[in-house]
N, C-alpha and C positions, 0 to 999 in steps of 0.2 A: 504494500500500500504506500502510495506517495501522498503526503499531505502538503498541499500548497497553501501556505499562509500568506495572505495578500494584505498589505497595509493600505489603508485608505489614502486618498490624495490629500494635498496640503489644505490646511484649515485657515480660515480667515479670522485669526485671533491675534491681538497685539503681542509682540515679544514680551516675555516676562510674566504673562498671565498664566495662572495655575488652572489647568483644566484636565479632566480625565473622563469622568462619567457624564459631564455636561454635554448636551447635544448642541455642539457648536457648528456654525456654517462653514462651508467649503469656499475656497478662493474662486474668483471668477474664471480661473484657468482650469476648472474642473474638466471640461470637455476635452481639452488637449491632453491633460494628464491621464484621464480615464481611457482615452483612445490608445495611448501608449501602453497602458496596463493590459488592455484587451488584446492588443497585438502580441505582447510578450507572452501572455497566458495562452493564446492560441498556438504559439510556437512550442511552448512547453507540453501542451496536451496532444500535439500532433494529430488533431482531428478526433481524438477520443473524447467521448462525453464523460464528464465526471460522474462517479458513482453517487456522491452526495455533495451538497453545497450548503455551507453554514455561514452565518454572519452574526456579528455583534448586533444587538438590537438598535444601536445608535445609528442615526440616519447617515452619517458620513461613511459607514461601512456598507449599509444596505443600498445606498444610492450607487456605489461603485459596483456591487454585485449585480444590480439590475441593469446598469449600463453595459456590463459584460454579458448580459443575456440570461441571467439566472434569477430565479425567485427562491432565495435561500431560506433554509430553516433557521429561525432565530435561536441563539443559544447565549444565555447570560454569562456563561463561563468565558465567553470571548470579549467581554466588556473590558475597557481600559481600566487602569488603576483608579481606585476611588479615593479622591483627595478630600472627601467629606466636607468639613466646614470651610476649607480653603478654596473650594471650587470657585472659579471666575474672579478671584482676587489676584492682584499683582503681588508677586512674592515679596517685593520690597515694602508693601503696605500691610503685610500680615504681622500682627503684633502678639501673636500667640507664643508663649514661652516654649511650647512643644516644637515649634519650628526649628529651634537650635538643636534639639535632640534629634529631630528628623534629619537635619543636615549632617549631623555627626554619624548617623546610622540609618539612612533611608531604607536599607535592606530589611531591617527588623522593626523599625518604629513606624507606627501608623499615625497619620493626621487624625485629629479629633473627628469622629464620625466616619472615618475612612478605613483604609486597609494598608498594611505594609506590603512591600514587594514580595516578601516570602509568602504572604497570604495569597497574592496574585499568582505566584508560581504554583502553589498548591491547587488553586482553582483551575488554572489553565492545564496543569498536569492531569487533573481529573478528566478534562475533555480529551486530551491526547491519549491517556491510558484507556479511556472508553473506546476510542476508535481502534486502538491497537488490539484490544480484547475482542472486538467484533470482526476483525479481519479474517479469522479462521472460518467463520460462517460464510464468507463470500466466495470461497473456493480459490482455485488456482488462477494465476495471472496477476497482472499489475492493476490495481484499482486506484483511480485518481479521486482525491477528495479535496475540495476547495473550502477555505475558511477565510472570509473577509473580516479583518479585525484591525488592531491598533499596534503601534510600535511596541508598547509594553507587553502585549500578548506574544508577539513574535519572539522577543527576548526571553520571556517567561517559558515559552515552549522549549527553547534550546536548553535552558537551565533544567527544566523538568525531565528532559530526556538525557541529561548528563553530557550534553555536547559543549557546554560552556560552564565554567565555575561561576557560582553566584556572585562572587566579588568582581568578576570581569564582565558581567552581563551587559551593562550599558555602554561598554566600549564597542559593542557589536550592534548598536541601535541602527536599524534599517531606515533608509530615507522614505519619505512619502512615496506611495506607489510601488514599493518594493515587493518582490515575491520571494518568499523563503520556502524552499522545498526540503522536506524532511522525509526520510525513509522510515516507515514504521514496520 
């Protein structure tokens, strides 16, 4: 089974604004970016229809999936990191003492009302492990699975599969519109 994790296109959010679970708009360049993703995805699939297509419930992922010609099954395990009370605030404006603890250990410390990166890795890992467990029932051959998601999800999937150490995860953050292919 090949899992193709596709990061949504670029968002129209000012630099320095904290967002994760908030449904933010996409840049006006969406059509050009999405067209490039659709072309790269077509080359990867080599004309083979995907076995399953999933998406984060957030519109930035769903919109890309639909542009690429799919009506995805929505899965909350593919949501971006939850920044809780800090959502849509500029980092420089956050006056929460928890912010300094988070900066010191963002892997394990959660924003108030949010989740830590380790918690996101567990959530995304549950999704990936579920796919891997179900591949035996699909029979022989390569099965293509698409998941339209977020940068944090792509990184978390690599960590969950042991392809990247937790401490180095964000050094491998994929750009907007990236496709990360993982063998399960």
